[in-house]
C-alpha positions in Angstrom: 0.0 0.0 0.0 2.8 2.4 0.9 4.5 1.7 -2.4 1.3 2.5 -4.3 1.0 5.8 -2.4 4.5 6.8 -3.3 4.0 6.0 -6.9 0.8 8.0 -7.0 2.5 11.0 -5.5 5.4 10.8 -8.0 2.9 10.7 -10.8 0.9 13.6 -9.3 4.0 15.8 -9.0 5.1 14.9 -12.6 1.7 15.8 -14.0 1.7 19.1 -12.0 5.0 20.0 -13.4 3.8 19.5 -16.9 0.8 21.7 -16.3 2.8 24.5 -14.7 5.9 24.5 -16.9 5.8 26.5 -20.2 8.5 26.6 -22.8 10.2 30.0 -22.8 9.7 29.9 -26.6 6.0 29.0 -26.5 4.5 30.9 -29.4 2.6 34.1 -28.6 0.1 36.0 -30.7 -1.1 39.6 -30.9 -0.2 42.9 -32.4 2.4 45.4 -31.2 2.7 49.0 -32.4 6.2 50.4 -31.7 7.6 53.9 -31.9 11.2 53.5 -33.2 13.7 56.3 -33.8 15.1 56.3 -37.3 18.7 55.7 -36.2 17.7 52.5 -34.4 15.3 51.2 -37.0 17.6 48.8 -38.9 18.9 46.8 -35.8 15.4 47.0 -34.3 13.8 45.4 -37.4 16.4 42.6 -37.4 15.4 41.8 -33.8 11.8 41.8 -34.7 12.5 39.2 -37.4 14.2 37.0 -34.8 11.3 37.4 -32.4 8.8 36.6 -35.1 10.7 33.4 -36.0 9.8 32.3 -32.5 6.4 33.8 -32.4 5.1 33.9 -36.0 1.6 35.0 -34.9 2.8 38.3 -33.5 2.4 41.2 -35.9 4.4 44.4 -35.7 3.7 47.9 -37.0 6.0 50.8 -36.5 6.0 54.6 -36.1 9.5 55.5 -37.5 10.4 59.2 -37.2 12.5 61.8 -35.3 12.1 61.5 -31.6 10.3 64.9 -31.4 7.7 63.8 -34.0 7.1 60.5 -32.3 6.6 62.2 -28.9 4.1 64.6 -30.5 2.3 61.6 -32.0 1.9 60.0 -28.6 0.4 63.2 -27.3 -1.8 64.1 -30.2 -2.8 60.8 -32.0 -5.8 58.8 -30.8 -4.0 55.6 -31.7 -0.9 55.3 -29.5 2.0 52.9 -29.7 2.3 50.0 -27.2 6.1 50.7 -26.9 8.1 53.9 -27.3 11.9 53.9 -27.8 13.7 57.2 -27.1 17.2 57.8 -28.5 18.9 59.4 -25.6 16.2 58.9 -22.9 14.9 62.5 -22.4 12.0 62.2 -24.8 10.6 59.2 -22.8 11.2 61.0 -19.5 9.0 63.8 -20.8 6.3 61.3 -21.7 6.5 59.7 -18.3 6.1 63.1 -16.6 3.0 63.7 -18.8 1.5 60.3 -17.7 1.8 58.5 -21.1 4.5 55.9 -20.2 4.8 53.6 -17.3 8.0 54.5 -15.4 8.3 51.0 -14.0 8.6 49.6 -17.5 11.7 51.7 -18.6 14.8 49.9 -19.7 18.0 51.5 -21.1 20.5 50.1 -23.6 23.3 51.4 -25.9 24.8 54.8 -25.4 25.5 58.1 -27.2 28.1 60.8 -27.3 27.3 64.5 -28.1 29.0 66.0 -31.0 29.3 69.5 -32.5 28.8 69.5 -36.2 29.8 72.3 -38.6 29.6 73.1 -42.3 32.5 71.4 -44.2 34.3 74.8 -44.7 33.9 75.5 -41.0 33.5 79.3 -41.2 33.5 79.5 -37.4 36.8 77.6 -37.0 35.5 75.2 -34.4 37.8 72.5 -33.1 36.8 72.5 -29.4 33.6 73.5 -27.5 35.1 76.8 -26.4 35.4 77.8 -30.1 31.7 78.2 -30.2 32.4 81.6 -28.6 34.3 82.7 -31.7 32.7 85.8 -33.2 32.4 84.0 -36.6 30.0 81.5 -35.0 26.9 83.6 -35.3 24.2 80.9 -35.1 24.1 77.5 -33.4 21.1 75.4 -34.4 19.4 73.4 -31.7 16.3 71.3 -31.5 14.3 72.0 -28.4 16.3 70.9 -25.3 13.2 70.6 -23.1 12.2 67.6 -25.3 15.1 66.4 -27.5 17.7 64.3 -25.7 20.7 65.4 -27.8 20.0 69.1 -27.2 19.1 68.4 -23.6 22.5 66.7 -23.0 24.3 69.5 -25.0 22.7 72.2 -22.9 23.6 70.4 -19.7 27.2 70.0 -20.9 27.6 73.7 -21.9 26.0 74.8 -18.6 28.5 72.7 -16.7 31.4 74.0 -18.8 30.3 77.6 -18.0 29.6 78.4 -21.7 25.8 78.3 -21.9 25.0 81.8 -20.7 27.3 83.4 -23.2 26.3 81.1 -26.0 22.6 81.3 -25.5 22.1 84.5 -27.7 23.6 82.6 -30.6 21.3 79.6 -30.3 18.4 79.2 -32.8 15.7 76.7 -31.9 14.6 75.1 -35.1 12.2 72.2 -34.3 13.2 68.6 -34.8 16.8 67.3 -34.8 16.7 66.8 -38.6 15.6 70.4 -39.1 18.4 71.7 -36.9 20.9 69.6 -38.9 19.6 71.1 -42.1 20.6 74.6 -40.9 24.3 73.7 -41.2 23.8 71.9 -44.5 22.2 75.1 -45.9 24.8 77.4 -44.2 22.2 79.1 -42.1 24.2 78.2 -39.0 27.9 77.8 -38.2 27.4 74.9 -35.7 24.8 72.3 -34.6 24.7 69.8 -31.8 23.7 66.1 -32.4 24.4 62.7 -31.0 27.5 61.3 -32.7 26.4 59.4 -35.8 22.9 60.9 -35.8 22.4 61.9 -38.6 26.1 62.1 -39.5 27.9 58.8 -39.1 31.6 59.5 -39.1 32.3 56.1 -40.8 30.2 56.8 -43.9 28.3 59.4 -45.9 25.3 57.8 -47.4 23.7 61.0 -48.4 25.3 63.6 -50.6 24.3 66.5 -48.3 26.3 64.9 -45.5 29.5 65.6 -47.4 28.7 69.3 -46.7 29.1 68.8 -43.0 31.8 67.5 -40.6 32.3 66.7 -37.0 34.2 69.5 -35.3 34.5 68.0 -31.8 32.7 66.1 -29.1 31.6 67.5 -25.7 33.4 66.1 -22.7 31.6 63.0 -21.4 31.9 64.1 -17.8 29.8 67.2 -18.4 26.5 65.5 -19.2 24.5 62.5 -18.3 24.9 59.3 -20.2 22.3 59.3 -23.0 20.9 55.9 -23.8 18.2 54.3 -25.9 15.3 53.9 -23.4 12.2 51.8 -24.1 9.0 51.9 -22.2 5.4 50.6 -22.3 2.5 53.0 -22.8 -0.1 53.2 -20.1 -2.8 52.9 -22.7 -1.5 49.6 -24.2 -3.9 46.7 -24.3 -1.0 44.3 -24.9 1.0 44.8 -21.8 2.1 41.2 -21.4 3.2 40.9 -25.0 4.9 44.3 -24.9 6.8 43.2 -21.7 7.9 39.9 -23.3 9.2 41.7 -26.4 11.1 44.3 -24.4 12.7 41.5 -22.4 13.7 39.9 -25.7 14.9 43.2 -27.3 17.1 44.1 -24.3 18.5 40.6 -23.6 22.3 40.6 -23.7 22.2 38.4 -26.8 20.1 40.9 -28.7 22.0 43.9 -27.5 25.3 42.3 -28.7 23.6 41.5 -32.0 22.3 45.1 -32.4 25.7 46.6 -31.4 27.1 44.8 -34.4 24.3 46.2 -36.6 24.3 50.0 -36.3 23.2 50.4 -32.7 25.3 53.1 -31.1 27.2 52.3 -27.9 29.7 55.2 -28.1 30.4 55.1 -24.4 31.3 51.4 -24.4 28.8 50.4 -21.7 28.3 46.7 -20.9 25.8 45.1 -23.2 23.2 44.5 -20.5 20.0 46.5 -20.0 20.0 49.2 -17.3 17.5 51.2 -15.3 16.2 54.7 -16.3 14.9 57.5 -14.1 15.9 60.9 -12.6 19.2 59.5 -11.2 20.3 58.3 -14.7 19.5 61.6 -16.3 20.9 63.9 -13.6 23.8 66.2 -14.3 27.1 64.5 -13.4 28.1 67.8 -11.6 25.0 67.5 -9.4 25.8 63.9 -8.6 29.3 64.8 -7.6 27.9 67.6 -5.4 25.6 65.1 -3.7 28.4 62.6 -3.2 30.6 65.2 -1.7 28.0 66.5 0.8 
């Protein structure tokens, strides 16, 4: 009798394990709408293909644009994405503050460096950030730093370098990052700030207009926060579980390594593991040093 009871218990445990256990690659289904910055689109799409190979019943649609236009779309459009990916982090911080994105869903990956771009002939003779004070630098084109991560980081850097107050009269706010870039292409400005490689990749010049522009210098890394790609889930999503599963896949070390070899920027050579995002990650490094020293 005792032997029969033991056998019965073993069978019961085995059956329970089968019922509870689910394969990590068990196919999922559903639709995901993702807001993807243009600079990350190619590696992102390759990850989507890998995800769909495991989950062929998941359909993706994308909003692919400048970060400012995507953020405006979240605020203004009735149909909102399930996932928003910010190149640099600040755009998604703004959306969190406005109640559109779940702060607990944020995950950071990759990294950027801030560069000063100038027309190829460099009329302002800029080779270091302090050269932006040169009299021949009459206009510096900026996208709006209260929204755009690259300009937000650049303003933070120039403030910490003690240059912002004197440079501010030269700064022309032009709308989105692509529009501000166009100002140096068209010689309407003597300098522009962008993330390194966005839209000008120092290793290539796919577009003829990019030959009219060059990288003058980069801003010191210790003067601004570390901008990263930051992805988060919209509070309005009806596909939260699927969105969370895809974000975990997108930011797995294997996929981050894969994307780093396929045009994802990691200019500050951070470990290829996902990180947190919030006020501490976006704080000025000068402020963090002050807090640490107090």
